[in-house]
VOMARVEX-261685 format. One record per residue: x, y, z of N, C-alpha, C, O in turn. Coordinates in steps of 0.001 Angstrom, whole numbers, plus 500000, padded with zeros to 6 digits. Example, Ala and Ser with C-alpha at 12.3 -4.5 7.8 and 13.67 -1.06 7.14 Angstrom:
2
513190494310507800512300495500507800513200496700507800514236496681508465;512850497750507080513670498940507140512900500030507870513409501138508039;
end
This chain:
88
515784514838498057514774513937497530513467514189498278513456514307499503;512376514268497537511073514498498137510586513244498847510904512118498463;509815513474499883509282512332500627508195511651499814507345512316499221;508221510341499786507231509538499073506162509105500084506480508681501195;504904509218499686503786508861500557503240507505500118502777507350498988;503297506530501019502867505170500722501735504801501670501866504909502890;500627504365501092499477503929501881499272502438501644499272501977500502;499099501693502724498829500261502633497420500038503174497144500307504343;496540499546502319495161499271502720495051497805503101495500496920502373;494443497565504257494386496227504828493079496055505602492372497021505890;492786494817505924491684494534506843492218493898508120491450493412508949;493526493904508269494131493326509453494162491811509443494448491185510463;493872491223508304493820489766508215495226489182508058496155489903507693;495389487889508327496705487255508176497256487355506752498472487358506563;496384487436505759496839487562504382497407488930504054498182489071503108;497030489936504825497523491302504597498855491571505298499640492406504848;499100490877506377500287491132507192501599491050506403502459491914506581;501786490039505532503040489992504768503229491217503867504356491679503686;502147491743503307502256492929502452502674494151503272503522494932502839;502092494311504431502452495424505313503927495308505698504665496292505648;504348494111506079505747493891506455506684494164505287507752494745505480;506305493756504078507141493970502902507311495460502620508419495911502331;506237496217502699506334497665502475507253498292503512508114499100503163;507085497935504774507950498493505821509412498105505593510316498911505816;509636496878505152510996496407504884511639497178503734512820497521503796;510865497447502692511402498094501494511487499611501615512312500237500949;510655500205502449510579501662502540511895502244503040512508501735503978;512302503310502396513518503998502800513216505110503786512067505301504182;514247505844504182514080506888505186513220508064504715512706508818505542;513060508227503422512225509311502906510844508832502484510162509494501702;510436507685503003509095507160502750508238507379503985508647507076505106;507058507905503765506074508003504841505077506878504595504327506920503619;505059505885505459504170504732505308502996504883506268503166505090507470;501798504772505696500572504831506487499792503548506218499500503226505066;499455502818507273498637501616507138497201502013507439496903502557508503;496314501734506485494909502101506625494074500820506771493902500060505818;493567500606507974492778499414508293491310499696507996490686500526508657;490769499012507014489395499237506587488367498803507632487223499256507592;488756497939508559487813497471509589487529498528510621486415498612511138;488514499333510927488373500227512078488470501707511741488483502549512639;488536502030510452488738503427510101487842503786508922488113503399507785;486780504523509198485856504940508139486528505789507091486172505715505915;487506506605507493488238507414506527489007506526505552489137506859504374;489513505406506042490252504478505184489329503898504121489726503736502967;488101503586504512487135503041503565486819504064502476486750503718501297;486632505302502866486349506361501892487546506572500964487375506755499759;488747506547501519489963506726500723490132505573499743490495505795498588;489875504347500183489963503183499297488975503332498139489301503004496998;487784503819498426486790504024497373487270505078496380487080504923495174;487887506147496875488444507182495991489448506598495006489462506960493829;490280505696495495491306505083494653490765503947493787491463503462492896;489542503524494037488964502414493282489467501057493746489429500087492989;489932500984494970490444499726495523489273498800495822488331499177496518;489343497590495290488273496617495494488740495374496215487920494531496580;490060495235496435490578494083497188491815494528497961492517495467497586;492044493819499041493202494109499888494057492861500008493548491755499825;495318493002500304496008494254500545496231495015499246496350494429498170;496283496325499376496562497197498242497515498290498703497455498749499844;498393498695497796499382499722498114499222500876497137499107500676495928;499216502088497684499120503307496889500391504104497140500764504348498287;501056504509496056502293505279496160502054506643495529501751506749494340;502193507674496335501990509051495870500675509228495116500621509876494071;499615508635495671498284508824495112497906507908493966496827508058493392;498774506957493616498469506026492523498537504595493035499497504209493703;497514503812492718497508502403493119498637501700492368498746501797491146;499473500990493124500578500255492501500015499228491538499051498533491858;500613499132490361500143498218489317500012496787489834499096496063489444;500930496384490713500885495020491237499662494770492106499356493621492422;498969495812492491497813495669493373496491495764492628495428495776493248;496546495832491317495309495948490550494807494591490070493667494483489618;495631493563490158495232492223489716494922491326490896494704491791492015;494908490057490630494536489075491646495685488675492556495457488022493575;496905489045492217498053488534492967498460489390494160499059488863495098;498168490655494167498530491512495276499976491966495214500682491675494249;500418492681496246501747493292496250502874492263496152502851491220496805;503850492588495324505070491789495216506257492724495370506133493933495176;507392492172495715508607492975495843508901493704494530509211494896494531;508800492985493415509095493562492111508094494662491755508467495723491254;506821494389492023505786495364491715505902496620492559505712497729492061;506211496448493828506378497608494701507603498417494304507581499647494350;508664497734493918509865498419493448509563499244492201510013500383492077;508798498660491278508424499375490058507564500606490364507598501594489631;506794500536491454505940501662491854506715502739492606506179503810492887;507972502458492931508789503462493596509069503205495059509775503989495693;508534502126495615508829501803497011510282501323497066510684500462496284;511051501873497974512454501508498089513369502549497470514573502553497726;512803503433496654513604504500496069513300505817496768513225506874496142;513132505726498047512829506938498805513605506929500106513493507864500898;
end
């Protein structure tokens, strides 16, 4: 199985922490999880702009913003599962 690349965009705020924890909880051994903090990493800001991310927390799986992260509700277990988190 190929390794899945998961990026979690955050600002380090208390509202983002549960999403980061959920991704880590769901990620399997073949998932590479990278947390990108927009406050302290200019590269993260540029990457978020590339993906069209306008709110955090947001999760990107293999270069695609998870559908659950495009609306107002943010990451959910069901949405992350549908995006492929947990199947790696």
